[in-house]
N, C-alpha and C positions, 0 to 999 in steps of 0.2 A: 741209099747208101749214107747220105748224110745224117739222115734221122736215126740211122743204126748206130752210127758211130757218137752221135750225142748221148743215146741211150746208155751205151756202154760206158762213156765218160761218167756219167750220171751215177751209174752204178758202182764205179770205183771210188767217187767221191764220197759215197755214202758208207762204203766199207771202210774207209780211213776215219770217219766221225767216230770220237770217243762214245761210249754207251751211256745214256743217260741214266740217272737215278729214279728209277720207278717205284721205290720205295715210298709208301703212302705216309703221311705224315703220322696216322694212327698207329702204323706198324712200328715205325721209328719209336714213338713214344711208348710203346707197350716193351720194346726191347730195353729201355732205359728209363724207367719211371721216375718223375721228378719228384721233390719233396713234397708239393703243392698237390700231387696227384696222390699221396699215401693215405690211406684211410685214416682219419683221426680219431685219436683215443675217446672212446665213449665218456660224456661226463656223468659223474657220480651225483646224482639230484640228491640222495640222501645226505651226502656231506653238506650241500647247500641247506637242507631241513635243519640239520644239527647244528650247523653255524647260526640259522636264525635263531633257533631255540636258545643257543647259549647267549647270543646277543639280547634277547629278552629278558633274560634271567638276570644279566648283569644291568641292564637298564631299570629293571623294576627294582633291584637291589639300591642302586643310587638315588632313587626317587623316594621309596618308602622303606629301605632296608638298613640304612646306615645307623652306626652309633651315634652321629651327630643329629640326624632326622628325628631321633627318639628323646633328645634332651629338651626340657622346658624352655619355652622361649626362643627356640632356634630360628634362624633366619629363613627356612624353607618351608615349615609349616605353622610356626609360632606355638608350638605346643607338642608334646610327645606323639610321635606317629603311631605308635602302638594303642593310643587310645583313640585315634582318628580311624585307623583301619586294624582293629583288634583281630580280625580274621586272617587278614592278608600279611601282615607284619610277620608272625613267625616262618613264612615261607619265603617272605622277601628277605630277611635276614640272611638268608643262605644262598641268595642269589649270585655271591661271589664265586660260588663253585662254578660258574658259567666261564670264569677265566679260565679254570683248570681244563674244561671242556676243549675250549679253543687252543690249549697248548696242546693237547692229544691229537686234536684233528690237524693241526699245522703240522706235527709230526709225520702224521700218516701221509698227508698231502705231499710234503717235502721228498719223503722218501718214495712214493709212487712216481712224483714227476721228475725225478732226479734218475730214474732206472736208464742207464745205457747212454748218460750224458757225461760229458768231460767236466772236470772241476772248473775249468774257465767260463762253460757254459752256467754251471750252478752260480759261481761268482757274480756274473754278470747279471742274471736274472734275478738274483735276491736284490742287488742294489738298485736296479731299475724299478722292482717291486716296492721297495720300502722307503728309500731316500727323497726321492720328488716329493711325495705326499706328506712325508714328514718333515722336511724343509719347509713347506708352505704351511704346516699346521705350527711349527715354532714360530716363523716369523709373523704369521697372522696374529697368533695369541699374544706375542710380545707387543705388536702394534696395538691391540685393542687394550692391554692391561696400560701400555704407556698413555694412551690418549684418554681411558675413561677408568682410572683404578677404582677398585671397589674393595671387596674383601681380600683381594689377592693383587699385589702389586708386581710389577715387571722386576726381573732380576738385572744385575749389572751387564752391560755389553759383552764383557770378556766371558762371562757364564753363558750368555746366549751363543756364542759362537762356539763353544765346548759343547753345547747341546747340539748343535748341528753336526756333530760327530757320531751322536748317540752313544759317547763314552762318559756322560756325565755321571752316572751312577757309580760306574767303576772307579771314577776319581773323587768320589764323594761330595760332589757338586750339586747345588740345588737344581731341580728341573723347572723349565718354563710351565710345565703341566705335570702334576704329579702321576697323571694316568699314563705316561711315557714309560714306566716301570716295566712294564712287560716287555718292551722292545729291548731291553739289556738283556733280559733272559733268553730272549729268541735270537738275538745277535751271537751270544755264545754259543747256542746250540748250532747255528750256522756255520760257524768257525770250525768248531769240533768235527761236525758231520761232513764239510768240505773235505777234510783230510781222508774220511772214509770214502768218499765220492772219488778221489784222487787215485785210489788204490783199485778202484773197479768195484761196483756194488754187486754182491750176491746175497742169497738169503742168509748164509750163515754169518756174513759179517754185518748184517743189519741185526740180527737177533743178538749176536755177541755185543754190538754197540748199544742197544737197549737194556741189555743186562748188567752193562757196565754204568751209563749213563743215569738211568732210572735211581739206582740206590744213591749214587753220588750226589744226587741233587734233593737236598731237604727242603720241605716245604717253608717259602717265604713270603712275606708280604710287607707292603710298604711300612714306612716308620709311621708309627702312631695310629696304623690302621686296626679298626675293631670291628668285627662282625655286628655285634650289638650295640 
């Protein structure tokens, strides 16, 4: 009889206990997938191939395709490069077109990566991607030109600080390195495109943006730049 009473008491205790969550972790995760579990966007390797091609075009142009390298007694080849590489020079002279390829590729990638994102996310991603490497390059170049001045010399400290903002070309100030001129063009594109992102990207808005942006930008080169 005592044993029967103990069994009855145990049954009552179990009835009053809260039910345990028997939902397995995989089931809960399937109900609310996290960002890490979402399928990543496939990488477009053809874009990497186009970037590599454009980079080689620009590098080839700087080595054997510039106007300066084709002058007698130049510091690069000590003679006209068109006489040293007569077959390659006519093609290398147009290697600067690789910069234009970079602009086109950058516009496509920016549009694709910004789809469905907020303007704040777009701004943060651009700052993180551009400025840390750019600051290092500006400070490193300044240090080298200060310690070992050669054909180029370091600019004043106030101008270096302005260069850190990436706004030196807009202010008409000298750049620590002339190759930074492309960043000023990209910076203006980012600012204008961020306004489009803030309103929500759609196919129609992107097409309208391209139709307005492309005609409004005329081809520009760095001061004193000559292809030949």
